[in-house]
N, C-alpha and C positions, 0 to 999 in steps of 0.2 A: 343473683337476685332476679326475680321475675314478677312482673305485674300482669294481672288479667282482670278484666271487668266482666261480670257474669251477665252478659247480654250479647247475643250473637249480632244484633244490629249495631250496637255501640262499640263493640270490641275494637274495630279498626280505628276508631277515633282516639283511643288510648287516653292519655293524660289530659287531653283538652276538654274532656267531659266532666271535669271536677266542678262542683259548686264552689262558691267563695269560702264556704266553711268546711264542708266535707264532700267527698265524692257523692254524686247523686245516685250512683249504683253501687252495689256491694263490690268490694275490691279485694283481690287476693294478692298478697305480698309473700314471695317465697325466696328462700336461699338454700342452696345445697353445695355451695363452693367449699373446696377443701381448705382454703386459706383465706382468712379475713381478720380484721383488727377492730376490736372494740376499744375506743379511746375514751377513757373517763377523765374529765378534768374536775378537780375539786377547787372551787373558786369562791369569791365573795365580793360583793360591791363595796365592802368596807376595807378591802385590801388593796393598797396602792400598787403592788406587784402583779395583781391579777389581770388588769386590762390587756397587757401585751400577750399574755397566755391565751386569753379569749380571742384576741385578734388573730393569733396563730391558728386557733381551732376554727374560727369562722371562715377561714379561706377555703375550707373543704366544701362550703356550700355550693360552689360552682365547679367542683372537681368531678371529672368523669369517673373517678373511683367511688364517689359517694353512693351508698346503698348497694354497692357490689362487693368491694373489698374493704371499704372504710366506713365505720359506723361511729361518729363522734357524739358524745353527750357531755353536758356540763352540770354537775351537781353543785349547788350553792350550799355551803355549810353555815351554821348559825353562831360559831364561837367568836365571830367578829361583831356581832350585832350590838353588844353593849359598849362599843367604843366610838359611838357617835352617829352611826347610820344603820338602821334596821333593814336588812336585805329582805325584800318581800318574796324572793325565790328560795330563801334558806329554810331548811327544815331540820329538826333534830335527828330525824331518821337518816338523813343524808350524812350528817356528821358521824352518826354511829356506824354507817357503812364504811366511811373512811377509817374510823378507829378499828373496825374489824379487820380491814386490810392491814393496818399498821401492826396489829397483834399477830396476824398470820404471817406477815413478811418480816417480822423481827425489827420493825422500826422503833426508834426511841420515842417518837412523838408524831403528831399530825401537823401539817403545814399547808399553806396556800401560796402560790398555786402548786398543786401536785397533779401530775399525770400518772394514770395507771393504764397500761396497755395490755390487754389480754390477761388481766389479773396480776400483772407484775409492775412494781414501781418503775417509773421511767424518769430519771433525773433531768437536769436542765439542758441536756444535749438537744432538746427540742428546739433550742434557740439557733442551733447551727447545723442540725442534721435531720435526716429523714427518719421515718418510723423504724424502730428496731425490727429486725427480721425474726422469724420464728414465732414463739408464743403458743405453740401447740396446734396440731392439725385439727381442723373442724371436721365433724363427722355427721352423716345423716342429712336430713332435709327438714327445715323448719318452715311452716306455712301459717300465715295469719289471714283470716277473713275479716275485713272491716265491714260491719253491718251499718250502712248509712242511716237507715230508718231508726234502728235501735240505739245508734251511737255507742256501739260496743265492738269488741274484737274477740273472736274465737280462734283457738290455736290448736294445731296438731304438729307432732314431731315424730318423724320416722328415724330411728337410730341407726338403721342399717345392720342391726344385729338382733339377737333374740331378746335383749333387754332384761334378762333375768337378773334380779337383785339390784337393779339400778335405782338410785334415789335421785330424782331430777327435779329441779325447780325452774319455773318460768319467771323471768324478770321482764317487766314491761315499763318502758319510760316514754311518756308523752312530752314532746319537745316544742318549745316556742321559738319563733323566728321574728326578725325585724322588730325586736323589742328594745325600746330606748328608755333609759332611766336618767332623769335629771337629779343627780346626787347633790344634796344641799349641804351635808355635813360629813365629818370624818376624813379619812385619808384621801378620799377621792372627791371631797367637797368642791363644787364648782364645775365638775366634769359631767358630760353626757356620755353614758356608757351604752354601747350597742351590743345586744346579745343575740346570738343565734345558738341553736342546739341546747338552750337552757331547759333543764328538766322542770316541767310544770306539775307533773304527778308521776309517782312511781309505785308499781304494784309488784308483789311477789306471790305467786300461787303455785302449789305443787302440781306436777304433772302426774297423771294417772295412767298406768299401763292398761292397754286394751288388747294386749297380746301381739306376738310376732314382731316385737321391737317397735310397736307403735304406741304413741302416748297422746293424751289429750288433756285439756285444762278447762276449768270453768270460765265462761265468758268474762272479760274485763271491760268495765265501762270506760269510755273515753271521757276523761275528766281533767280539770285544771285546778290547782290550789290558788290561783290568782284570777284576775279578770281577763287574762290573755288566752287566746284560742290556740289549742294545740295545732301545729302545722305539720308534724311528722310523728312517727312512732318507731321505736327501736325495741326489739325483743330478743332475748337470748336465753338459751338453756344452759343452766349451770349444774355441775355435779356436786356431790357432797363435799369434795375437797376444794371447791371454789373454782375449779377449772371450767372453761367454757366449751360446751359441745358444739353449739351452732348459734349463728346470729342472723337476724333478718330485720329489714327496716325499709321505710319509704315515706313518701309525702302523703299527707291527709288533706292539704289545703292548696288550692290553685293560687291563692294570694301569696303563699310562701315559696312556691315552686319557682326557681329562677329561670329566666329566659336565657337559653344558651345560644 
Protein backbone atom coordinates (compact mmCIF):
# COMPACT_ATOMS: atom_id res chain seq x y z
CA UNK A 1 0.00 0.00 0.00
CA UNK A 2 1.24 3.46 -0.85
CA UNK A 3 0.16 6.96 0.17
CA UNK A 4 0.96 10.13 -1.74
CA UNK A 5 -0.27 13.71 -1.39
CA UNK A 6 -0.67 15.62 -4.66
CA UNK A 7 1.44 18.63 -3.72
CA UNK A 8 5.23 18.74 -4.17
CA UNK A 9 5.59 21.15 -1.24
CA UNK A 10 3.53 19.08 1.18
CA UNK A 11 4.52 15.60 0.11
CA UNK A 12 7.39 15.26 2.55
CA UNK A 13 5.08 16.04 5.46
CA UNK A 14 2.98 12.98 4.70
CA UNK A 15 0.26 12.00 7.10
CA UNK A 16 0.78 14.95 9.43
CA UNK A 17 -0.99 17.29 7.00
CA UNK A 18 -4.42 15.77 7.48
CA UNK A 19 -7.24 17.96 8.70
CA UNK A 20 -9.26 16.72 11.64
CA UNK A 21 -11.95 15.51 9.23
CA UNK A 22 -10.29 14.81 5.89
CA UNK A 23 -6.91 15.33 4.34
CA UNK A 24 -6.58 18.97 3.26
CA UNK A 25 -4.99 17.85 -0.02
CA UNK A 26 -6.06 15.16 -2.47
CA UNK A 27 -4.69 11.85 -1.30
CA UNK A 28 -3.76 8.77 -3.31
CA UNK A 29 -4.02 5.34 -1.66
CA UNK A 30 -2.55 2.40 -3.61
CA UNK A 31 -1.93 -1.29 -3.20
CA UNK A 32 -0.38 -3.79 -5.58
CA UNK A 33 0.79 -6.41 -3.10
CA UNK A 34 0.38 -10.05 -4.19
CA UNK A 35 -0.91 -11.22 -0.80
CA UNK A 36 -3.30 -9.46 1.56
CA UNK A 37 -6.33 -10.31 3.67
CA UNK A 38 -9.77 -8.71 3.75
CA UNK A 39 -11.23 -9.57 7.17
CA UNK A 40 -15.00 -9.12 7.32
CA UNK A 41 -16.66 -9.41 10.72
CA UNK A 42 -20.44 -9.76 10.86
CA UNK A 43 -21.49 -8.40 14.24
CA UNK A 44 -24.26 -6.69 16.23
CA UNK A 45 -24.58 -4.56 19.33
CA UNK A 46 -27.48 -6.83 20.28
CA UNK A 47 -25.30 -9.96 20.41
CA UNK A 48 -23.55 -10.79 23.69
CA UNK A 49 -20.94 -12.93 21.90
CA UNK A 50 -19.89 -10.11 19.57
CA UNK A 51 -17.86 -7.76 21.82
CA UNK A 52 -14.92 -10.22 22.17
CA UNK A 53 -14.80 -10.61 18.39
CA UNK A 54 -14.79 -6.83 17.89
CA UNK A 55 -12.07 -6.46 20.51
CA UNK A 56 -10.01 -9.02 18.58
CA UNK A 57 -10.54 -7.06 15.34
CA UNK A 58 -9.82 -3.71 16.98
CA UNK A 59 -6.29 -4.79 17.87
CA UNK A 60 -5.30 -4.32 14.23
CA UNK A 61 -5.69 -0.56 14.63
CA UNK A 62 -2.10 -0.30 15.85
CA UNK A 63 -0.69 -3.18 13.80
CA UNK A 64 2.16 -2.50 11.39
CA UNK A 65 0.31 -4.75 8.92
CA UNK A 66 -2.73 -2.47 8.77
CA UNK A 67 -3.41 -1.10 5.26
CA UNK A 68 -0.53 -3.16 3.86
CA UNK A 69 -1.50 -6.82 4.23
CA UNK A 70 -4.46 -6.59 6.64
CA UNK A 71 -7.74 -4.82 5.84
CA UNK A 72 -10.34 -5.28 8.64
CA UNK A 73 -14.00 -4.21 8.40
CA UNK A 74 -17.03 -4.86 10.63
CA UNK A 75 -20.51 -5.09 9.07
CA UNK A 76 -23.34 -4.83 11.61
CA UNK A 77 -26.39 -6.93 10.73
CA UNK A 78 -30.00 -6.08 11.59
CA UNK A 79 -31.54 -9.44 12.58
CA UNK A 80 -30.80 -8.77 16.27
CA UNK A 81 -32.54 -5.38 16.26
CA UNK A 82 -35.93 -6.68 17.38
CA UNK A 83 -34.58 -8.31 20.54
CA UNK A 84 -34.24 -5.26 22.74
CA UNK A 85 -31.60 -2.99 21.21
CA UNK A 86 -31.66 -1.40 17.72
CA UNK A 87 -28.10 -1.21 16.41
CA UNK A 88 -27.60 2.14 14.66
CA UNK A 89 -24.82 0.69 12.49
CA UNK A 90 -26.93 -2.23 11.23
CA UNK A 91 -28.29 -2.25 7.70
CA UNK A 92 -30.46 -4.75 5.85
CA UNK A 93 -27.99 -4.76 2.96
CA UNK A 94 -25.21 -5.91 5.29
CA UNK A 95 -27.41 -8.77 6.45
CA UNK A 96 -28.10 -9.65 2.82
CA UNK A 97 -24.37 -9.63 2.11
CA UNK A 98 -23.85 -12.19 4.89
CA UNK A 99 -26.74 -14.30 3.57
CA UNK A 100 -25.23 -14.21 0.09
CA UNK A 101 -22.00 -15.58 1.58
CA UNK A 102 -23.95 -18.31 3.37
CA UNK A 103 -25.61 -19.37 0.13
CA UNK A 104 -22.35 -19.33 -1.81
CA UNK A 105 -20.42 -21.21 0.87
CA UNK A 106 -23.14 -23.78 1.60
CA UNK A 107 -23.81 -22.65 5.18
CA UNK A 108 -27.07 -23.70 6.84
CA UNK A 109 -27.64 -20.29 8.43
CA UNK A 110 -26.13 -16.92 9.30
CA UNK A 111 -24.77 -16.14 12.75
CA UNK A 112 -22.84 -13.59 14.77
CA UNK A 113 -20.03 -13.15 15.28
CA UNK A 114 -18.91 -14.51 11.91
CA UNK A 115 -15.57 -13.86 10.27
CA UNK A 116 -15.11 -14.10 6.51
CA UNK A 117 -11.50 -13.86 5.34
CA UNK A 118 -10.84 -13.36 1.64
CA UNK A 119 -14.37 -14.56 0.88
CA UNK A 120 -14.16 -17.77 2.96
CA UNK A 121 -15.85 -18.52 6.29
CA UNK A 122 -13.36 -18.53 9.17
CA UNK A 123 -14.63 -20.36 12.23
CA UNK A 124 -13.85 -19.63 15.88
CA UNK A 125 -10.17 -20.46 15.56
CA UNK A 126 -9.71 -16.67 15.64
CA UNK A 127 -9.81 -17.02 19.42
CA UNK A 128 -6.60 -19.04 19.54
CA UNK A 129 -4.81 -18.65 16.21
CA UNK A 130 -3.62 -16.20 13.60
CA UNK A 131 -5.19 -15.54 10.25
CA UNK A 132 -5.51 -18.44 7.82
CA UNK A 133 -2.90 -18.59 5.10
CA UNK A 134 -3.75 -18.41 1.43
CA UNK A 135 -7.07 -17.05 0.27
CA UNK A 136 -6.01 -16.46 -3.30
CA UNK A 137 -3.22 -14.40 -4.78
CA UNK A 138 -4.08 -10.75 -5.39
CA UNK A 139 -3.30 -9.38 -8.83
CA UNK A 140 -2.80 -6.01 -10.39
CA UNK A 141 -2.82 -2.60 -8.71
CA UNK A 142 -5.73 -0.73 -7.14
CA UNK A 143 -5.51 3.04 -6.71
CA UNK A 144 -7.93 5.44 -5.00
CA UNK A 145 -7.77 9.22 -5.12
CA UNK A 146 -9.48 10.91 -2.17
CA UNK A 147 -10.72 14.32 -3.32
CA UNK A 148 -10.76 16.44 -0.17
CA UNK A 149 -12.77 19.36 -1.59
CA UNK A 150 -15.42 17.22 -3.27
CA UNK A 151 -15.42 14.63 -0.45
CA UNK A 152 -15.41 11.82 -2.97
CA UNK A 153 -13.17 9.00 -4.14
CA UNK A 154 -12.22 8.07 -7.68
CA UNK A 155 -10.73 4.66 -8.44
CA UNK A 156 -8.61 2.97 -11.05
CA UNK A 157 -7.55 -0.65 -11.32
CA UNK A 158 -4.86 -2.20 -13.50
CA UNK A 159 -5.36 -5.93 -13.76
CA UNK A 160 -1.94 -6.74 -15.15
CA UNK A 161 -3.57 -8.56 -18.09
CA UNK A 162 -5.59 -7.64 -21.15
CA UNK A 163 -8.80 -7.74 -19.11
CA UNK A 164 -10.86 -9.23 -21.94
CA UNK A 165 -14.22 -10.53 -20.77
CA UNK A 166 -13.69 -9.67 -17.10
CA UNK A 167 -16.69 -8.56 -15.05
CA UNK A 168 -15.36 -6.65 -12.07
CA UNK A 169 -17.07 -4.85 -9.19
CA UNK A 170 -15.65 -2.15 -6.97
CA UNK A 171 -16.62 -2.42 -3.29
CA UNK A 172 -16.05 0.62 -1.04
CA UNK A 173 -16.51 0.66 2.74
CA UNK A 174 -16.21 3.80 4.85
CA UNK A 175 -15.19 2.98 8.41
CA UNK A 176 -15.72 4.59 11.80
CA UNK A 177 -13.24 4.55 14.68
CA UNK A 178 -13.24 5.41 18.38
CA UNK A 179 -17.02 5.02 18.43
CA UNK A 180 -18.58 4.25 21.80
CA UNK A 181 -22.19 3.12 22.32
CA UNK A 182 -23.84 3.06 25.75
CA UNK A 183 -26.13 0.08 25.30
CA UNK A 184 -29.25 0.40 27.46
CA UNK A 185 -31.15 -2.80 26.69
CA UNK A 186 -30.82 -6.29 25.25
CA UNK A 187 -28.08 -8.87 25.73
CA UNK A 188 -25.42 -6.15 26.12
CA UNK A 189 -27.57 -3.89 28.32
CA UNK A 190 -25.46 -1.80 30.70
CA UNK A 191 -22.27 -2.15 28.64
CA UNK A 192 -20.28 0.49 26.79
CA UNK A 193 -19.21 -0.99 23.46
CA UNK A 194 -16.15 0.40 21.67
CA UNK A 195 -16.07 0.11 17.90
CA UNK A 196 -13.24 0.44 15.40
CA UNK A 197 -13.44 -0.55 11.71
CA UNK A 198 -17.26 -0.35 11.86
CA UNK A 199 -18.84 0.13 8.43
CA UNK A 200 -20.65 3.50 8.24
CA UNK A 201 -21.50 3.24 4.54
CA UNK A 202 -20.94 0.69 1.80
CA UNK A 203 -21.09 1.14 -1.96
CA UNK A 204 -20.77 -1.22 -4.92
CA UNK A 205 -20.18 0.14 -8.42
CA UNK A 206 -19.15 -1.69 -11.59
CA UNK A 207 -15.68 -1.18 -13.00
CA UNK A 208 -15.53 -0.16 -16.65
CA UNK A 209 -12.76 -1.34 -18.94
CA UNK A 210 -10.80 1.42 -20.65
CA UNK A 211 -8.54 -1.02 -22.49
CA UNK A 212 -5.21 -2.79 -21.97
CA UNK A 213 -6.30 -4.31 -18.67
CA UNK A 214 -7.17 -0.96 -17.11
CA UNK A 215 -10.47 -0.20 -15.39
CA UNK A 216 -12.15 2.80 -13.81
CA UNK A 217 -15.31 3.51 -11.80
CA UNK A 218 -17.66 6.40 -11.22
CA UNK A 219 -16.64 8.56 -8.23
CA UNK A 220 -18.06 7.48 -4.87
CA UNK A 221 -19.14 10.10 -2.32
CA UNK A 222 -17.65 9.87 1.17
CA UNK A 223 -20.72 9.30 3.32
CA UNK A 224 -21.95 7.92 6.64
CA UNK A 225 -25.32 6.40 7.56
CA UNK A 226 -24.91 7.73 11.11
CA UNK A 227 -23.66 10.94 12.72
CA UNK A 228 -20.17 9.41 12.92
CA UNK A 229 -17.41 10.71 10.67
CA UNK A 230 -15.62 8.14 8.46
CA UNK A 231 -12.02 7.76 9.56
CA UNK A 232 -10.79 5.32 6.91
CA UNK A 233 -11.74 3.72 3.62
CA UNK A 234 -11.23 0.19 2.33
CA UNK A 235 -11.92 -0.73 -1.31
CA UNK A 236 -11.60 -4.04 -3.08
CA UNK A 237 -12.15 -5.38 -6.56
CA UNK A 238 -14.26 -8.53 -6.74
CA UNK A 239 -14.77 -10.90 -9.65
CA UNK A 240 -18.08 -12.41 -10.78
CA UNK A 241 -17.43 -15.52 -8.65
CA UNK A 242 -16.95 -13.40 -5.52
CA UNK A 243 -13.17 -13.81 -5.34
CA UNK A 244 -11.07 -10.75 -4.57
CA UNK A 245 -8.66 -9.42 -7.17
CA UNK A 246 -7.06 -6.63 -5.11
CA UNK A 247 -7.57 -4.54 -1.94
CA UNK A 248 -6.49 -1.05 -0.87
CA UNK A 249 -7.24 1.08 2.16
CA UNK A 250 -6.05 3.86 4.42
CA UNK A 251 -6.85 6.66 6.85
CA UNK A 252 -9.08 9.63 6.05
CA UNK A 253 -8.91 11.36 9.42
CA UNK A 254 -6.02 12.53 11.54
CA UNK A 255 -8.22 12.16 14.61
CA UNK A 256 -8.48 8.41 14.04
CA UNK A 257 -4.92 7.74 12.95
CA UNK A 258 -3.19 6.26 16.03
CA UNK A 259 0.13 7.53 17.23
CA UNK A 260 2.70 4.75 17.03
